[in-house]
C-alpha positions, 0 to 999 in steps of 0.5 A, spaced: 224 524 060 221 527 066 226 523 070 231 527 066 228 533 067 227 532 075 235 530 075 237 536 072 233 540 076 236 537 082 243 537 079 243 544 078 240 546 085 246 542 087 251 546 083 248 553 085 248 551 092 256 550 092 257 556 088 253 560 093 258 557 099 264 559 095 262 566 092 262 570 098 261 570 106 255 567 108 250 572 112 247 570 119 240 569 115 244 564 111 247 560 117 241 560 120 238 556 114 242 550 116 238 549 122 232 548 119 228 542 117 229 544 109 236 544 110 237 538 114 232 534 110 236 536 104 243 533 107 239 527 109 237 526 102 244 526 100 247 522 105 243 516 102 247 516 096 253 511 098 259 516 096 256 522 099 255 519 106 261 520 110 262 527 107 255 529 109 257 526 116 263 531 116 259 537 114 253 536 119 259 536 124 262 542 122 255 545 121 253 543 129 259 546 131 258 553 127 251 554 129 254 554 137 260 559 135 260 565 138 259 571 133 258 565 128 257 570 122 263 574 124 267 568 125 265 564 119 267 570 115 274 571 118 274 563 116 272 565 109 277 571 108 283 567 111 282 561 106 279 565 100 281 572 100 289 572 102 295 572 098 296 566 093 301 563 098 297 562 103 290 559 104 286 556 098 284 561 093 279 558 089 281 560 082 283 555 077 289 558 074 293 557 081 292 550 080 293 549 073 300 549 069 307 551 072 306 558 074 301 558 080 299 565 078 292 568 078 289 570 071 293 565 067 290 561 061 284 558 064 281 565 066 282 567 059 279 560 056 273 561 061 272 568 059 272 565 052 267 560 054 262 565 057 262 570 051 261 564 046 255 562 050 252 569 051 253 569 059 255 575 063 256 574 070 260 581 071 253 583 075 253 577 079 260 576 081 266 581 081 271 575 080 276 573 074 272 568 070 276 562 073 273 563 080 270 556 082 263 559 084 263 562 077 264 555 074 259 552 078 254 557 077 255 556 069 254 548 070 248 549 073 246 554 067 248 549 062 244 543 066 238 547 065 239 549 058 239 541 057 233 540 061 229 545 057 232 543 050 227 543 044 230 537 041 235 531 042 240 535 038 240 541 042 240 537 048 246 533 046 249 540 045 248 542 052 250 535 055 257 536 051 258 543 054 257 540 061 262 535 059 267 540 057 266 544 063 267 539 068 272 535 064 276 541 061 276 545 067 273 543 074 275 536 075 282 538 072 284 542 078 279 541 084 282 536 087 288 540 088 284 546 091 280 541 095 286 539 099 289 546 100 282 548 103 282 542 107 289 543 110 288 550 111 281 550 114 282 550 122 275 550 123 272 545 118 266 548 115 269 550 108 274 544 108 268 539 109 264 543 104 270 542 099 270 535 100 262 534 099 263 538 092 269 533 090 265 527 091 259 530 087 263 532 082 266 525 081 259 522 081 256 527 076 262 526 071 259 518 072 252 520 071 254 524 065 257 518 062 251 514 062 246 519 061 249 522 054 248 515 050 241 514 053 239 521 051 242 520 044 238 514 043 232 518 044 
C-alpha cells in the first residue's frame, strides 16, 4: 500500500506539471526553474524509464535552447499564443472537441461530457481555468485529483471506484484524442518546446494506461 501511495503521488505530480505547461504562458520565474537542480534531477529520473528516454532528451534540448533565448519569456509566450490561442484552423488548439468526430469544431459533445463528469464529481474548475471543460489542462488536472482520491481512499471499494474513474477519463477522453493533438502541436511548433512537451506527455499517457491495467487487479485483490 505504501508503494501504491508513493506511485500515486508521483503520477499526480506529473499530471499537474503537464497541466501547468498547457494551461497558460510560463512566467520568467517558471522558465528559470528549468535551470535548477530540482528540475534537472526530475527530468533525469524520468529518463531512466526506457519509454521516456528519447522524449526527455528532446525536451532537455528544447530547454537548453529556451534558456539562452533573447527575451525568453516573451518569445515562449508568443509560441504559446501561436499554438494554442489562434483560430482553430491554425496552430494546435488543446480542446478535445476539435479532434473527436467529424465536425472539428469547438464546444461539441466532448466538452459537455467533461462538464457533466466534473459536475458529477463535485469538482469546480471555473476559478482555476477560464476554459471549456474539454481543455487539455483541465483533463490533466482532473486526472491528478482522481489519483489523489484513490490514494486517500478509506476502503478497497472506494479505491476501486477512483481507479475506475481514472481509467474512464484516460480511455474515454485523453487517449482518444491526444495523439492527434500531439501530431498537430509538433508540426506547428517551430521552436520545439511545446512539441517536445507534448511528445513526453504522449509517452506518459501510454505508460500510465499500462500501469492502471496492472494495478487495478492488484488493488481489487487487497
